[in-house]
N, C-alpha and C positions, 0 to 999 in steps of 0.2 A: 278466508277459507277455513271455516271451523273444522277442527279435527284433521286438517291437512297441512297447512302451512303454519309451522310453529314459530312463535316470536322468539327472537334471540334474547338471551339474558345478558349479552355483551353490550357495552356502550357503542352504538353505531358510529359515533363521531371519532372513535379511536381506530387507527389503521396500523396495527402491530401484529406480530406473530404471537400465537398462544404459546404457553410453556412447552407443549409437546411438538412444536414446530409448525403449527398450522398458521397460514397467513389469512389476513382479513382485509376487507375493503380494497383500498387502492393498491396495497402491496400484493394482494392476490391477483388483481387485474394486471398489474405490471409484470408479475412473474410469469403468468400464462401468456401474456402478449409477447414477452421476450422469448419464451420457449417456442412459440409457434411462428415467430417472425420469419418470413422468407419461404415458408413451406406451403406447398399447394397439393391439392388432390388427396390421395391416400396418405401421403406423408403428413399433411396437415392434421388429418384425423388422428393419426398415431401420436403426433407431437401433442395434440390437444389432450388426449386421454392421459398421457404420461404426466404432463405438467399440471393438469388439474388435480391428478392424484397427489402429486408432490406438494402442490400449494395447499390442498386441503389436509395433507398428511393422512390420506384415506387409504384403506386397504384395497379398494376396488373401484374402477371406473369403467363403465360400459357406454359405448356409442352404438345405438341400435337403430335399425331401419325397420319400419312397420311394413307388413306385407300389403296392407290396405289402410284407408283412412280411419278405420275403426280402432286400429292398434291392438287387436285381439291376438295377433301373432307377430313376433318380431324376430329379426336375425341380427346377431351382433356383427358390426363392421369392424370394431376395435374393442378388445378386452384387455384391461390392465389389472393384474392381480399380484399383490404382495411384491411389488418392485420389478415386475417384468410383464411382457406381453403374453397373452394366450394366443398363439398363432392360429389355432384351429377355430374357425367361427362356429357358433352354435345357435340353435333356434329354440324358442320356447313360446308357449301360450301364456299370455299375461293374466288370464283370469286367476283371481285369488292372490295376486302379487301386487306390490305397490306400483308397478309399472302400468297397471290398468288404469290408475288414477290420472296418469299424465295426459290422457286425451281430454280431460275436463278442465284442467287448470294450466296457467302459464308455467307454474313451478309448484312442486310439492315437497314437503319435508316431514319426515318422521324421525325425530331426534333420538329415539331410544325404543326399546322393547319391540323391535320389528317382528321377531318370531311370534310374539304373543298377538300382535295385530294381524299378522298374515301367516297363519299356520300352514298354508298351502304353498308358501314361497320356498320351495325345496332347495333351490340353489343357494339362497341367502342363509337358510337354516343350516345346511350341510357345511357351509364355509364359516359359520359362526358370526355372521354379520348382523348387527343390531341397530344400525341407523342408516337413513336413506335420504338423499336429496336428489331431485331430478328436475330438469328443465325440458319443456316440450320443444320439439323441432317442427316448425311450420313452414310451408311453402310460401311463395310470394302472394298466392291467392288464398292463404289461410287454410290449406289442407294439411292434416296431420301427417308427418313424415316419419316420426320416431321420437327418440329422446336421448338425452345424456343423463346417466345416473351415476351418482357418487355414493358409495357404501363404505361403512367402516365397522370394525368389530367392537367399537365403544360408542359412547354418546357423541353426537355431532349436532350441535345447535347450528341453525342457519338463519342469518339475518336477511333482510331484504337487500342489503348491500351485497351480500354473498351471492344471492340469486341474481341480482342485477349484473354483477360481473360475469357470472356464468352465462347469462342470457346474451351478452355481447358476443361471446364466442359461439353460442348456439345459433345465432343468426348466420354466421359464416358457415358453420357446419350444415345448416339447412340449405344454404346456397350450394354447397358441395353435393348434398343428396339430390337436390333438384338437377344439378348438372349430370349426375349419374343417371337419373331417370330419363333425362333428355337424350343422353347417349344411348341408353337401351332402346328408347323409342326410335331413334334414328337408325340403329342397327336393325331393329325389327322391320322398319320401313324399307331399308335397303335390301334385307333378305326377301321381303315380299316382291320387290322389283326384280331381283335376280330370279326368283321362282317363277314369276310371271313371264320373264324373258325365256327361261328354260322351257316353260310350258308351250310358249309360242314356237320355240325351236322344234320341240317334239312334234307339234302339229304340222309345221311346214315340212319337216323331215318325212313324216308319214305320208303327207300329200305328194311329195316328190317320189317316194318309193311306190306308192299305190297308184299314182296317176301318171306323171310324166315319164318315169322310168319304164313303166309297163307299156306305155304307148310307143316309146322309142324301141323297146324290145320287139314289139309287134311289127313296127316298120322295118326293123333290121331283118326280121324273118322274111317279110315280103320281098325285100330287096335281094336277099339271098336266093329265094325261089326264082325271082325274075332273072337274076344273073345266070342261073342254071339253065333257063329256057332260052337264053339268047346265045346265038352262035358266037364263038370266040373271035371270029373274024369281023363281026359286026362292031362298028364304033361304039354302039350303045353299051356293049359288054364292059368296056373299060370305064365308061361313065358310071355305070351302075356299081362296078367294083369300087371306084373312088368314092361314090356316095356311101357305100357300106363302110369304108374306112373312116370317113368323116363322121358318120353316125356312131360308129364304135367309139371314136374319140370323144364325141359329145356325151355319149352314155357314161364313159369312164369319168369325165369331168363332173357330170351330174351326180354320180355315185359318191365321188369325193366330196362334193358340196353337201350332199345329204348326210354323209358320215360326220362332217365337221359341225353341221347343225345339231345333229342328234345321234350320238354314238350308241347305237342299239347294242353293239357288242359289249359295251361297258357293263351294262346290267346283266347280260346273258352269260358272258364269258370272262369278265373281270378286266382289270386295268391293263395287264400285260398283253392280253390278246387284242384288246381294243386298240392299243398303240401299235402293235405289230400289224394289224389290219390297216391302220392309218399310214404306216411307213411303206407299205408295199409298192405304192405308185411313185415313190420318191426317186428322182434321177440322181440324187446324192446318196452315197452309201451311209446308212444309219445303223449304229450299234446300240441296241436297246437292252438295258439291264433293269428289270423291274422286279421288286420284291413280290413274291407270290402269295403272301399272306392275305387274309380277308381284311378289307377296308370298308368303313361306312360309306354309303353311296355318295353323300355330299363331299367327303374328302376325296374319294376316287374321281368324282366328276371335276372337282377343282384341279387335281393333279393332271387330269387328261387335258383340260382346256389350256393349262399353262404350257404343257408339252406341245399341244397342237399349234398354239399361237407362235411359240418359239420356233417350231419346225417350219411353219409357213413363212415366217420372217427370214429364217436362214435360207430357205429355198429361193426367196425373191431377191434378197439383197446381199447375202454374205459372200458369194463366190467361193464357197467352201468346197473342199475335196472330201470331207467326212464330217459326220455329226455324231455325237454321243448323247444318249439319254440315260440318266441314272435316277432311279426312284427307289428310295428305301427309308425305313424308319431310322431316326437318330434320337435316342432318348424318348421324349414324349412328343416328338414331332415327326411328320413325314417330310422328307427333303426331296425336292424335285430339282434336278440340274440338267440343263440342255446346253451342251458346249459344241461350238464349231471352230474350225481352223481358218475361218475366212478373213475378210479385210478389216473386220472390227469397225469401230466408229459409230456404233448404233446409238441412236438418241431415243430413250424411252418416251420422251414427251412429244415426239414428232408424229405419232399415230394414235389412233383410238383403241387399237387392239390391246396393248399393254395397259392402258388406262382402265379399260373394262376389266382386265384381269385383277388389277389392284382392288377394284370395287368388289369383285367376287371373293378375293382372298380375305378382305377385311371383314366380310360377313362371317367367314370361318375363323377370324382372329389370326389370319396368316400374314405373311410378309412376302414381298417380291423385290428382288434386286437385279440389276443388269450391270455387268462388268464388261466393257467393250473398248479396250484401248485400241487406237488405230493401228492396223497392221498385225494385231495379235489375236484376232478372233473374238468371239463373244461368248460369255457365260450368263445364262439366265438361270437364276436360283430362286426357288420359292420354298417357304416352310409353312406347313399346315399343322396346327396342334391336333393330336390324336386324343379321342375321348378316353 
């Protein structure tokens, strides 16, 4: 790689630390392997950055993820500088920096004069960094994912042994980036499924409201008029009156079903009013305490469905004498709690309702827990991160 990968002036058969503490060859490989052993996920990436920096005795190590296969824009996943992590990730365009070269070669090295070679590399220039070594991160199907870069404020020769050691860990880092991509793709797919289900809920809810409920209301009016025209002594009068009652009950149940499918009040009047409307028909006293601040619609919708499912389960199975609903922010999360004083012993895995809630909450990066000791009631608790 003319002009890119510099040949080392060190004897590649020697595996010792340099006078200023830098490790070479097998010692470098062993030190990084020991430092990252047992770590996974984000912890592995952080350990990798730290121990690569220490093994190379380098000022800075970056592990970057490319926004697309061209590598023209990257975001730092881990940054190590001058003996500590930079906790706030940052993004930058790679044009005019040595990072732009990483898409073309398995590894690149500029052992000195970095600022003269790349006068647009503002980050490196501002930090006084003068040498650069990077290894490309590739997916299993050879798509560019990002790079690991090692930078120092003095000369840093890099041999092929150094690059080979770094590439071993780059392979594992690439696997971690692929896993993150797959997680994001899965989350996006799950979000699309939830959105499609909500869209269908809205459609069915509108159809019930505009179709079946209106017809039932019309039939109810006809029955009322018919009853008024029938003499009270006529046996038909009682039958029509009973039909009215049954129809009113059916209408109420249909309204409840439609409200559960698509809470129109949630968008129009907010979470508190939507839940108050939901609780009106409950035979069990429900104490509702909902924070009145404005919430993003996905968060409010998630909280509503958690409360609705918990209330429905409590009505069916708990034998409770009272239910409490508490929804309020706590730190950076919205906390939803539905508590009853019933028989307890609820099994979250026994039905599909709570499983569906878990899927919905995971899309929002939320959590769901159920505490239901026998004889001591049930507490359903959900947390949803707030933007």
